[in-house]
C-alpha positions as a Markdown table, in Angstrom:
| # | Residue | x | y | z |
|---|---|---|---|---|
| 1 | Unk | 0.0 | 0.0 | 0.0 |
| 2 | Unk | 1.4 | 3.4 | -1.0 |
| 3 | Unk | 1.5 | 6.3 | 1.4 |
| 4 | Unk | -1.3 | 8.0 | -0.7 |
| 5 | Unk | -3.5 | 5.0 | -0.4 |
| 6 | Unk | -2.9 | 4.9 | 3.4 |
| 7 | Unk | -3.6 | 8.6 | 3.7 |
| 8 | Unk | -6.7 | 8.4 | 1.7 |
| 9 | Unk | -7.9 | 5.4 | 3.7 |
| 10 | Unk | -7.5 | 7.3 | 6.9 |
| 11 | Unk | -9.1 | 10.4 | 5.4 |
| 12 | Unk | -12.1 | 8.3 | 4.3 |
| 13 | Unk | -12.5 | 6.5 | 7.7 |
| 14 | Unk | -12.2 | 9.8 | 9.6 |
| 15 | Unk | -14.3 | 12.0 | 7.4 |
| 16 | Unk | -16.9 | 10.0 | 5.5 |
| 17 | Unk | -19.7 | 10.5 | 8.0 |
| 18 | Unk | -19.2 | 14.2 | 8.3 |
| 19 | Unk | -19.0 | 14.6 | 4.5 |
| 20 | Unk | -22.1 | 12.4 | 4.0 |
| 21 | Unk | -24.0 | 14.5 | 6.6 |
| 22 | Unk | -22.9 | 17.7 | 4.8 |
| 23 | Unk | -24.3 | 16.4 | 1.5 |
| 24 | Unk | -27.5 | 15.1 | 3.2 |
| 25 | Unk | -28.2 | 18.5 | 4.6 |
| 26 | Unk | -27.9 | 20.0 | 1.1 |
| 27 | Unk | -29.6 | 17.4 | -1.1 |
| 28 | Unk | -32.0 | 14.4 | -0.8 |
| 29 | Unk | -31.1 | 11.2 | 1.0 |
| 30 | Unk | -30.8 | 9.2 | -2.2 |
| 31 | Unk | -28.5 | 11.7 | -3.7 |
| 32 | Unk | -26.4 | 12.4 | -0.6 |
| 33 | Unk | -24.5 | 9.0 | -0.7 |
| 34 | Unk | -23.6 | 9.6 | -4.4 |
| 35 | Unk | -22.5 | 13.1 | -3.7 |
| 36 | Unk | -20.3 | 11.9 | -0.8 |
| 37 | Unk | -18.8 | 9.2 | -3.0 |
| 38 | Unk | -18.1 | 11.7 | -5.8 |
| 39 | Unk | -16.5 | 14.0 | -3.2 |
| 40 | Unk | -14.1 | 11.2 | -2.1 |
| 41 | Unk | -13.3 | 10.3 | -5.7 |
| 42 | Unk | -12.3 | 13.9 | -6.3 |
| 43 | Unk | -10.3 | 13.9 | -3.1 |
| 44 | Unk | -8.5 | 10.8 | -4.2 |
| 45 | Unk | -7.6 | 12.6 | -7.4 |
| 46 | Unk | -6.3 | 15.6 | -5.4 |
| 47 | Unk | -4.8 | 13.6 | -2.5 |
| 48 | Unk | -1.5 | 15.5 | -2.9 |
| 49 | Unk | -3.3 | 18.8 | -2.3 |
| 50 | Unk | -5.0 | 17.6 | 0.9 |
| 51 | Unk | -4.0 | 19.7 | 3.8 |
| 52 | Unk | -2.7 | 18.1 | 7.0 |
| 53 | Unk | -4.6 | 17.5 | 10.2 |
| 54 | Unk | -7.9 | 19.2 | 11.1 |
| 55 | Unk | -7.9 | 21.3 | 7.9 |
| 56 | Unk | -8.7 | 18.2 | 5.8 |
| 57 | Unk | -12.4 | 18.2 | 6.7 |
| 58 | Unk | -13.0 | 21.8 | 5.6 |
| 59 | Unk | -11.1 | 21.0 | 2.4 |
| 60 | Unk | -13.4 | 18.1 | 1.8 |
| 61 | Unk | -16.4 | 20.4 | 2.4 |
| 62 | Unk | -15.0 | 22.6 | -0.3 |
| 63 | Unk | -14.9 | 19.7 | -2.7 |
| 64 | Unk | -18.4 | 18.5 | -1.6 |
| 65 | Unk | -19.7 | 22.1 | -2.1 |
| 66 | Unk | -18.8 | 21.8 | -5.8 |
| 67 | Unk | -20.2 | 18.3 | -6.1 |
| 68 | Unk | -23.5 | 19.3 | -4.5 |
| 69 | Unk | -23.7 | 22.4 | -6.7 |
| 70 | Unk | -23.3 | 20.2 | -9.8 |
| 71 | Unk | -25.9 | 17.8 | -8.4 |
| 72 | Unk | -28.4 | 20.7 | -8.0 |
| 73 | Unk | -27.8 | 21.9 | -11.5 |
| 74 | Unk | -28.4 | 18.4 | -12.8 |
| 75 | Unk | -31.5 | 18.0 | -10.7 |
| 76 | Unk | -32.8 | 21.3 | -11.9 |
| 77 | Unk | -32.4 | 20.2 | -15.5 |
| 78 | Unk | -34.1 | 16.9 | -14.7 |
| 79 | Unk | -37.0 | 18.6 | -13.0 |
| 80 | Unk | -37.4 | 21.0 | -15.9 |
| 81 | Unk | -37.4 | 18.1 | -18.4 |
| 82 | Unk | -39.9 | 16.4 | -16.1 |
| 83 | Unk | -42.2 | 19.4 | -16.2 |
| 84 | Unk | -42.0 | 19.4 | -20.0 |
| 85 | Unk | -42.8 | 15.7 | -20.1 |
| 86 | Unk | -45.8 | 16.2 | -17.8 |
| 87 | Unk | -47.3 | 18.7 | -20.1 |
| 88 | Unk | -47.6 | 16.0 | -22.8 |
| 89 | Unk | -48.4 | 13.0 | -20.5 |
| 90 | Unk | -50.4 | 12.1 | -17.5 |
| 91 | Unk | -50.4 | 14.5 | -14.5 |
| 92 | Unk | -47.2 | 14.5 | -12.4 |
| 93 | Unk | -47.3 | 13.2 | -8.9 |
| 94 | Unk | -45.2 | 14.8 | -6.2 |
| 95 | Unk | -41.5 | 14.2 | -6.4 |
| 96 | Unk | -40.4 | 11.5 | -3.9 |
| 97 | Unk | -37.7 | 13.7 | -2.5 |
| 98 | Unk | -40.0 | 16.6 | -1.6 |
| 99 | Unk | -39.9 | 17.2 | 2.1 |
| 100 | Unk | -42.5 | 19.1 | 4.2 |
| 101 | Unk | -40.9 | 20.9 | 7.0 |
| 102 | Unk | -43.5 | 20.5 | 9.8 |
| 103 | Unk | -41.8 | 22.3 | 12.6 |
| 104 | Unk | -43.0 | 25.9 | 12.4 |
| 105 | Unk | -39.8 | 27.6 | 13.8 |
| 106 | Unk | -37.5 | 25.5 | 11.5 |
| 107 | Unk | -39.8 | 26.3 | 8.6 |
| 108 | Unk | -39.6 | 30.0 | 9.3 |
| 109 | Unk | -35.8 | 30.0 | 9.3 |
| 110 | Unk | -35.7 | 27.8 | 6.2 |
| 111 | Unk | -38.0 | 30.2 | 4.4 |
| 112 | Unk | -35.9 | 33.2 | 5.3 |
| 113 | Unk | -32.7 | 31.3 | 4.4 |
| 114 | Unk | -34.2 | 30.4 | 1.0 |
| 115 | Unk | -34.5 | 34.1 | 0.2 |
| 116 | Unk | -30.8 | 34.6 | 0.5 |
| 117 | Unk | -28.2 | 34.1 | -2.2 |
| 118 | Unk | -26.6 | 30.7 | -2.6 |
| 119 | Unk | -23.3 | 32.2 | -1.3 |
| 120 | Unk | -25.0 | 33.5 | 1.9 |
| 121 | Unk | -26.7 | 30.2 | 2.4 |
| 122 | Unk | -23.5 | 28.3 | 2.1 |
| 123 | Unk | -21.5 | 30.4 | 4.5 |
| 124 | Unk | -24.3 | 30.2 | 7.1 |
| 125 | Unk | -24.5 | 26.4 | 6.6 |
| 126 | Unk | -20.8 | 25.9 | 6.9 |
| 127 | Unk | -20.6 | 28.0 | 10.1 |
| 128 | Unk | -23.8 | 26.9 | 11.8 |
| 129 | Unk | -24.7 | 23.4 | 10.6 |
| 130 | Unk | -21.2 | 22.1 | 10.0 |
| 131 | Unk | -19.9 | 24.0 | 13.0 |
| 132 | Unk | -16.7 | 25.2 | 11.3 |
| 133 | Unk | -14.5 | 27.9 | 12.7 |
| 134 | Unk | -13.8 | 31.1 | 10.7 |
| 135 | Unk | -10.5 | 29.6 | 9.6 |
| 136 | Unk | -12.2 | 26.3 | 8.5 |
| 137 | Unk | -14.9 | 28.2 | 6.6 |
| 138 | Unk | -12.2 | 30.1 | 4.8 |
| 139 | Unk | -10.6 | 26.9 | 3.7 |
| 140 | Unk | -13.9 | 25.4 | 2.5 |
| 141 | Unk | -14.7 | 28.6 | 0.6 |
| 142 | Unk | -11.1 | 29.0 | -0.6 |
| 143 | Unk | -10.8 | 32.6 | 0.7 |
| 144 | Unk | -9.0 | 34.4 | 3.5 |
| 145 | Unk | -10.2 | 34.1 | 7.1 |
| 146 | Unk | -11.1 | 37.8 | 7.2 |
| 147 | Unk | -13.1 | 37.5 | 4.0 |
| 148 | Unk | -14.9 | 34.5 | 5.4 |
| 149 | Unk | -15.7 | 36.3 | 8.7 |
| 150 | Unk | -17.1 | 39.3 | 6.7 |
| 151 | Unk | -19.2 | 37.1 | 4.5 |
| 152 | Unk | -20.6 | 35.3 | 7.5 |
| 153 | Unk | -21.4 | 38.6 | 9.3 |
| 154 | Unk | -23.2 | 40.0 | 6.2 |
| 155 | Unk | -25.1 | 36.7 | 5.6 |
| 156 | Unk | -26.3 | 36.7 | 9.2 |
| 157 | Unk | -27.5 | 40.3 | 8.9 |
| 158 | Unk | -29.3 | 39.5 | 5.6 |
| 159 | Unk | -30.9 | 36.4 | 7.2 |
| 160 | Unk | -32.2 | 38.5 | 10.1 |
| 161 | Unk | -33.6 | 41.0 | 7.6 |
| 162 | Unk | -35.3 | 38.3 | 5.5 |
| 163 | Unk | -36.7 | 36.8 | 8.7 |
| 164 | Unk | -38.1 | 40.2 | 9.8 |
| 165 | Unk | -39.6 | 40.8 | 6.3 |
| 166 | Unk | -41.4 | 37.4 | 6.4 |
| 167 | Unk | -42.6 | 38.0 | 9.9 |
| 168 | Unk | -44.2 | 41.3 | 8.9 |
| 169 | Unk | -45.9 | 39.6 | 5.9 |
| 170 | Unk | -47.1 | 36.6 | 7.9 |
| 171 | Unk | -45.8 | 33.1 | 7.6 |
| 172 | Unk | -47.1 | 30.2 | 5.5 |
| 173 | Unk | -48.4 | 27.2 | 7.5 |
| 174 | Unk | -45.9 | 24.7 | 6.0 |
| 175 | Unk | -43.0 | 24.7 | 3.6 |
| 176 | Unk | -42.2 | 22.2 | 0.9 |
| 177 | Unk | -38.5 | 22.1 | -0.1 |
| 178 | Unk | -37.3 | 20.2 | -3.1 |
| 179 | Unk | -34.3 | 18.1 | -2.6 |
| 180 | Unk | -34.5 | 17.7 | 1.2 |
| 181 | Unk | -33.8 | 20.0 | 4.0 |
| 182 | Unk | -31.2 | 22.3 | 2.7 |
């Protein structure tokens, strides 16, 4: 076994669950495993670029971010094609990966989060859901630590504004999100 193989094996054992959870929070359950696998395939190809120690997980999140983004684009194209096909065939039933967020408070935050840009959503998810430090967020986003902190601060402010706007308008009773809880 080469040193790259050993390093990759250790990286996989130590980080697969976290990377899979990252993917699961951003896509459907059936797509999350494939996205995690694609992330590790890309990591194997870039094993020489993998940072040492605790920086490897944020590095993997950065790779997973690209994989999930590609998955979303592909899913969007598939849904668009599905809608076109429905117009010429029998009525479409709900997509199996549609999830209804039943908890009111969670739904409120998710609605407000959905109003933010993809960049704001990602920096908030990395910081809050993945519990990364500012330095680790910077690694995942391939930016400086100061830029990551500024992006997070601005994203939090925009999330608060979106939440306040929605609260003033009144909240919907439930929320359906395509592709799972984001």
